[in-house]
C-alpha positions, 0 to 999 in steps of 0.5 A: 140690346143683348138679352140674358137667358134666365135658366133657373128662375122661381116666379111662381114662388109666393114672395112674387105674389103681389108683382109677380105680372109687373115683375115679368113684365120688366124683364125685357126691358131689364135685359132678360130676354128668355126664362126658365122658370123650375118647378118644386111641387105639384103646386108650382109644376102648375104654375109654372106651366101656366107662366110658360103657356102664358108669356112666349119667352118663359119655359119650364122645367118641372118636377119635384124637389126631394123636401116636396117628395112625403105626400107625391102620390102615382096619380101626381106623377101621371100629372107631371107625365103628361104636363111635361109633353107641352112644348114649353116644357124643356127639362125635368127638375128641379129632382133629387137628394136632400138631406140637409132635413131629416124629411122626407125619409130618404128612401121616399127621395130616392124613390121619387128621384128615379121616377122623375129620372125615367120620366126625363128618360122617356121624354128626352128631356134634360134633368136639373138635379138638387144635391144636398148633403147627398153626394155619394147617394146621389152619384151612384144613383146617377151612375146606376141610371146612367144619367149621363144618358139624359143630360142636364145640370146639377143645382145646389152642388157644395161639393168637392172638385174631386166629387165634380 
């Protein structure tokens, strides 16, 4: 059987609380060979790390989604730095900017986007960037911080081909 590598999953989501174990147990028989679960909050990063450590075919990306940065602290970033050194962590994400909602403040999102890009650079891990309604700022920041030297993907991209 040929298998699919699910490169962007959120099996830590509460929607899977009731049947997470049975669902994950059925993935291989349904053609999913490997999974990269993506963190989006401090709590989901903890769950993502636990899933990656529990299942040999699971990997993780740890990062704080822009909409989850309001209450992010330096202590949280310290934990993220340490946890991201696990051999099962393959990327930093889902990070970026999301201006669709008014909160958190754009400057807060930018602060933590920079911090997480720096983390990826230091650990030599690619990034998974979330960008919604923030094309210019995302591109400007990626250029200024030389994100091309980090590598990765842009997730939640709905801009023009020119922007791409």
